[in-house]
Phi, psi and omega in degrees: 000322179297323178300317180293318180296320177295321179296320178301315180297318181293316181296315180297317181297313182292325177299319178294317179299318179302317180289317180300325184271005176075022179277349174220165175243129179054243189254006183279164184087170180197163183222142176212163178216138179273135169249187184301317185235010186207175174238123175263124189217155179292152177283169182277133169060037179243144182297120182299328182294337182259355183290144174231168182299333180289346180274351182291149181257138176248119181242157170268187184269012180240008178095010181259137177280127177268321184205143177145149179251357181243170176287137182289155177310140180295341181265015176306319179303324179291315178300314180299318181298318180295313181298323180293327184262347180232091181294340180281347184268129176238357180211142181223136172230132178245116183245165175233038183299145194301306186288319177295321178293333175298320176296319179295321180290325177278351183056048179246131175296148180256125181257155179288117178240351174235147189292323181294327174298314180298322181294317186271313186268322182100227184277200188297157175254126182276166179250120178286150179298149183293139173207153181295143182299145177079003183262161175295331179296320178294318179300316181294318179295319181300308184290331178296323181265341179285310179047246182258007183279168182274345183199162176214147174266132176265120185309128179058027188223290184172211185236142169238125178238146183226162178179194184270348178206157179294327178297315179297317183289324177297319176298318177302315180297320178298316183285331173297315180294319178298315180297320179294314180297315179298320179299317181295313181293321179295327178298329178291339182259009178099001180251210000273164171268129181277136178292132182298147184304319181297325179284326175299314180298320180291320177298318179295315179299315180300316181298315184289327188256333188231336186294143176076197184270068180291000000 
């Protein structure tokens, strides 16, 4: 029970941060965290600035509400699908940040053009086939293109990022938006130049093995 309460606090905190940093507009987007037997997720259509940990919804992996006084996020099926298919994932954030969503709207894959993106995210982010929000079709398309990657673009929709902690996933979302914004501005200058795959792998290896106070 303590695990679930801690997860509620983390999900609520990250949801507020996501909104404060402009990664979503108004009530769109969602955040979740896996516990041993449940999924803690944000409620549907509620102002992130007013959310508290007591507003979080606790669901099982079969579509049943365990705890909560509000309607669950409409994208719960997508979160559940990811957790079921990716045992390595314990946290998910779905954003609608402007520049990254521009790639999703153009249905263009996003390539690494800045080094910090390459270090954290790795190689390119693919675009999942379009499906209506909140549907099983969107969930299936998302996991089909996400596979073992850290993020996927949802066509005409936004970004889904996954990882081992909400802190890690929030950083991923920030760097996806930075990489997208840089790509757009660099295109105005005749670029961008994409970082070569061999260098992406080395940047990623360096970050994991040597960067910071290891």
